[in-house]
N, C-alpha and C positions, 0 to 999 in steps of 0.2 A: 713384473714377470710371474708367470706361473711355474711351478716345480723348482724353484730356487733351492738348491742344498738337499734335495730330498729325491729328485726325480730319477736318479740314477741307481738307486736301490731296488732291487729285485723283490717283488712281493710273491711269494710262492703259494701255490695252491694247496688246499689241504690233501693229504696222501689218500684219502677215501673217496675224492671227486670221481664222478664217472665222466671221463673226458670225452667220451665218444657222443655223449647226448643221447644215446639209445637206451630205452627202457623196456625190456621185454615184459608184457603183461599176460600172456597166455603162450602156450607152446608154439604159436603160428602167427602172433601178433605183437608188434613193437610199436611203441611211440617215441618219437624224436622230440627233443627240446631245444628250442632257440630263444635266447634272451636278448632283447633290444639290438645292439649293434650287431650282434652275431647274424642276425637275419640278412644283412648286406654284405656278407663275406663269403667268397666262394668256398673258402675252405670248410664252411658250416655245411653248405649243400653238399660237399665231397664226401664228409664223414656221415651224412645222413643218406645219402642217394642209394635208392633201390634197397635200403635197410629197415625203412619204418613204413608203417601202414596209416600214420596220422602224425602231423608236427603241431605240438602246442607251443605257442610263442606268446611272449608279453614283452612290453616295453613301457617306457614313461617318456616317450618322446613328445617335447612340447616346444614352444617358441616364447620368446620375450615381447611383452606388450610394447608395441612401438610408441604408444601415446606416453607411457610412463618413462620409457627411454632406458638406456643404459650408458653410464659414463664413458666419454670418449669414443662412441660408437654412433655413427650417422643413422638417422630414422630410416633413410631409404635402405640401407642395408639390413636392418631388422625386418622390414617389409619384404624384401628379397629373400631373406632366410626363411620367413614364414611360408612365403609362396613355394620355396623349392622342398620345405619339410613337407608341405602338404602333398605335393607330387610325389615325393618318396613314400609317404604313408600309403597312398592309394596304390602304388604299383608293387610295393615290396612283397606282400604275403601271394599274391599271384606269381610273381618271378619265382620266388622261393618254392612253390609248389611245383612249377615246371621244371625247376632245377632238379628236385628231390624225387618227384614222382609220387606225391602223396598229397591229400588235401590239408589244408593249414587252417588252424584256428588261431587269430590274433587278437589279444586283448591289449588295448593302449589307455593311458589314464586321460581324464578329461577333467576340467576345472582349473581354477586359478589358486596361485599360491606365492608368498614371497620367499626369496631366497637370498644368501649371501651373494655378493658378486665375486668373492675369492680374491680380489685384489685389496690390499690394505688401504683403508680410508675412503674406499668408495660406497656409495649408498646402495640399498638393497634392491633387487630387481623383481618385477613381477612376471612370473611366468604362467603359461597356459598350456595344460594338457591338450594334445591336438586330436584326441578321439580317434575316430575312423577304425574303430575294431571291426575286423571281418571275419567272414568265414568264406574260404574258396575251396573249389574242387581241385582234383590232381592236375587239371588242365589249366588252373589259374584263373577261371571263371568266379567272378564274385556272386556268392549266392545269398549273402546277407552283409549288412555294412550299417554302421551308426556314426554318422559324422559328429564332430564336437558341438555342432549347432543344436542337436538334439538332447544335449546333456548326459546325464548318467542313466544307464540302462543296460539291457540285455539284447543280444542279437540271437537269433534261433534260425536254424537251417537243417534240412535233411541231408546227409552226406553218405558217400559209399566209402567205408574205410576199407583202406587196401592199397597195396603199392602197385604202381603201373610203370611202364616205361617211361622215363622221363622225356618231357617234350623238348628241352632246351639242352644245349651242350654246356660244359663248363671249360672256359678258357683256361689253358695251362699256365700261362704266365700272369695272369690276373689275380689280385687279391680282393679288391673291393668290385661289387657290381656297379653297373653305371647310376644306380641311385645315389652313390656317395659323390656328391659334388663338391666344388672348391669351398663352398659356404659350410656345408656340413663336416667336411674336413677340419675347417677351423674350430667348429664346435667341438669335434671329436678331441682335438689336441687340447684346447684350453680346458675343456670339462674333465679330460682325463688327467691332466698335470695337477689340477686342483684338487681332484678326488684323491689323488696319490699322496699330496702333501697332507691332505687332512687326515688320512688314515695313518700315514707314518708319524705324524707329529702329535696327534690329537687321540684318534680312536684307538690305535694299538697300545700306547702307553696307558690309556684309561683301562683297557681290558686286561692289560699285565698286571696293572695295580688291583684291580678287582679279584682276580684270580689268586693273587698273593694274600688276600686279606682272609 
């Protein structure tokens, strides 16, 4: 299981964090920031909505290689995960732009790399960054895009920086946008639990020892 013995402990943010994600750059211009899963949360759009002139977003969304496989996971499930992640990546920047009322520049990782499974005794997994970095205007129109099949690179586009009336409404009762499917929900839960355990049991003790030396 993930999160055994540690998942109930609270990991507090730093006191100097800018929780709004809004960074003024001039007297009349502000940039909003959204990292990874924040892009598919309505509360992210709510805190940036009509307050920023541009959103800078970044993520490391990827999928697991279905041919290498993952212990105890059916190959068809891995293929479905890849398909749903691809759909989510293509739609998320545009949806966020329409909810916020500002252009979005989103950079995502590309390329392959091995990682731990997170479950004791399980073999490592081969992950692939899905790419699909995009630049979209405030109406959600894709101005530039680079799919993972093109590898590493840079996307360019001319954009009109400035906030506009948001195209889409934010539902009052919903937390995640429709991009958050059941498959991605499982990924969020498992990855988050493992990351929490690793931080509490390995990273934080190591940092504490280093600071005391």
